[in-house]
N, C-alpha and C positions, 0 to 999 in steps of 0.2 A: 647477231653474230658480230664480234670486235674482235681484232686481233692484237693484244695489247703488247708493246715492245717496254724494254727497260734496257738503252744503251749506256755507254760505260764506255768511257773514250778517257786516254791516257796522252797527253796533248800538251807541249810547248806554243803551240802555235795561236799568237794573240787574235787573229783574223778568224776563228774557229770559233772563240766567245761571242762576238759581233756577231758571224750571224748564226748564233742559236737567239742572242737576242732579237735580230730582226725578225726572227720566226714566232716573238712572243711564247716561248714556250718556260716555262720553270724547274729549272736545273740545281741540283745540287753540286758544290764545289771544294774539293782540298787540294792546298799548294801543296806539293811532296817534297819533302825536303834534299837538300845536295842539290836545288833550279831542276830539280826534278820535274819539274811544268808540272801541270795542273789533272786532276783527276776529275773530270765530270761526269755525272751522272741527270736522266732524266727518264721519265717515260710518255712513250705518245703513243697513238692508236694507228692502225691505218688507214683508217678514214680524214685523218688530220689531212688540212688542202695542202700543207707542207711536208707528206711523207717521203715521198719522192726524192726531194730535195734532202730531208735527213740522210737516208739511208745510201744517199751516194759519200755524203758525207762518213757516214760510219766506212764506207767501204775503202775510201781516200785514205781514212786512218787505223787499217785494220792490225798493222803491225803493231802498232801502238795500243791496244786496248786489252785490259785485263781479264777478258774472257773473249772465250771463242767469235770472232767478228766485233768483239764489242757490241752482243744483240743476244740478249734474253727476252723471249716470247712467250706469249701463250694467247688461247682463244675462250673469249667469255662470251658467257650466252644470255639473255636476258630470262627471264621468269617466266614467259608466253613461250619461249623456245622448249624451254623447259621440261614446264608442263605436256605440252603439245607432243612431244617427244616418245615412243613406245620406249626404248630402251636409252639409257644413259651411261657414261662412266663415272662412280666413284672417287674423287679425290679428294684425302685429307688436306684439309690446311692447316692444321695443327700440327708440329712435331715437337716432344718431348723426350728428350732422354735417348738412350741408344737401349738396344738388343744385351741382355747379362747373358755371359759373359764377354764384355765386350771384347778383353787383350784376343786378338787371331783371328777376330770375325772376317768371316763366316767360315773357314776352313775348321774351327776350331770352336763348336758350343753345343748347345743344348736342347736349342726348338728346333730343325731343323734335319732333313736327313740330305744331306749334300751326293745331289746326283751326280754332279760333276767338278773337280777342283778348279779348274780354269774357267770356264763361265760364272762358276757357281748357280745353277739352276739346281731345282732342288724342291720337296715336299716336307710340308710340316707336321712333325711326330710327335710333338709335345708341345707344354703351352710354352708362351713368350712371358718371359722375366725380364724385369723392370730393378733399380738396385731401389727406389724406392718410391712411396706411394704418389702420384702425379698431382697435381696443382693446375686443376680444368678451368676452373673460375667458374665461367657463363655456358661455356663449349660443354658439348655432349661427348664428342669424339677426338681421337688422336690418334697417330700414332706414333711411331719410332724410328728413327732417324736411321736410313741402309734398307727397310723394310717396307713394306706396301701392306700391314696387316691392318684390318680395321678395328681400336678398341673405342669403346661408350660407358657412358656410365647404365647403371644397370637398369634406371627408368625407362629405355630408347628399347628395351629388350620386353618391357614391359607390354609398351604399346606395339610392338610387333605381335606379339603373340593376340592384343584384341581383335586384331583385323586380319589375323591369320597370314602373316608373314611367309612366307616358303623357300627353303633352299639355301640353312646356313644352321650350325650349332654353335651353343653357347659353352665356349672355353673359360675356363681361369685365367686369368693372368699373376705370375707368382713374384713375389720380393726374392729376389735371388739370395740371399744369403740365408732366408729361414723358410723357403719355401711355402711359405703359409700366402693362399690367394688373396689378391688385392680386396678391401670392402670399396674401391672407387672407382672400377673400370671392373668389364668383361671382356673380352674377343668374339665377335663376330664372325666364326671360325667358316669359310665357304670349300665343301666337298665337292661341288659341281665344276666340272669343266668341259667349257665348250669343243665344240668339234673344231677342227682347222677351215677360217672362214675370213680371214684378214685380206682386207684387199687395200693395197698396198700403194701409196701415195707414191708419184716417183720421185721425189724430192724426200722420201724418207730414210735415213741412213740405217743400214744392216751389217754385221759381222757373224760371220763363221765362226764358230767353237772350232780349234782346229783336233780338239781331241774328241767331242762326243760330236760333231757336227751340227749341234741345233744353231738355229740361227735367231740372234736377238734383235730385234731392234731398237732403234734410240727411240728416247722417250717422241711421243706422239703430241705435238705440240702448238700446230698448225692447222684451222680448219675442223670437217666433220669429221671423225675413226666411222670406216665404211664395215659392216661385216656382212656377209650370206646368210640370209634369212633361218636356210638349215643349218647353219650352224648353232643356232640356237633353240634354248630345251625352253618352249611357251610355258612349263607346269610348275617353272619358281620364279622366283624373284631377285636372286641373287646369283652369278653365276661367273666364273674367272674365263679370262679368253685363254683357248688353247696355244695362242703366241705369247714368245716370252720378249723381254722389252728389260731397256737399263744399257747399262756398260760398265766394262772391268768388274769388279767384283759384284757390282747391283745387278741382281734378276730378278722380276717381277712378272706374274699374271696380272693383266689391266682386270678392272672390279667391275661390273658390269649389272644395273640391278633394273630393274621396272616399275615404270611410267607411277606405279601406284606409292613405290617406294620412295621417288623420288618427291610426287607430290603429297606425302605424308609430312618429309621432311621440311618442304615450304610452307606447309600448314603451321606443322608444329612450330616451326621458327629455329629449327636445330639450329646450332653454330659448330667450327670446326669440318665444316664439308662445302663441298664445292662439285657440281654435276655437270657434266660435257656431252652433249649429242652424239649419240650413235645415230647414224644411218642404214638402216638396216634391208639390203636390196634382194 
């Protein structure tokens, strides 16, 4: 397990570049117009011997950062860790296009039944709609901006049937203007929802919707997600968390998959997805 950070700093401090150079870190630099300083970005793992010094620099310059604290991070797991985990989170690494109709999403759209207009928790009641046929190239999976639905090439579903993967339905994805099903992608719709069992990290932020009272957790990016064993249905290979994640109008349940789904994907070399280990307690 490695925690990777993408640091972004906007600073006119010439000494900062000297410090970064001394760490031997490769970085990108853009000179901002109007003597606005430099926009500096670089990647670093927490295992780097200079990590503590680097994060102190970020904190020092946080008032100048483009992003929150100048730090966007995620946890990466080795293939061995993924293959040995009983359950994993399924994350799309390829987003293409927006759900349609894009205007006023998610308040006015056709795929979701919006449960709360404030926090945007929902249930999917109809096929996802896209503006045009996507171009996946060598990738087998994709998702749409603002959503967490799994879209895949049809041949993936043939493999699922061959080995008896359980806990999903195949839904069409529609071209919006014509309502004709896409020939290139289908949706892996997941009807099963786990019972409550998310074990919260102390540093994971959360909000409570003032309208419906739903707790929504910020994206879980650091370390291993932990769930209680009784929350998971062991008879399926796909299941959604009971808990909601996201912020603002972004609301989604995490997609959980069994060990054999993850191993199938790795064996086939499917592109467009990433797995994150879930610890069942």
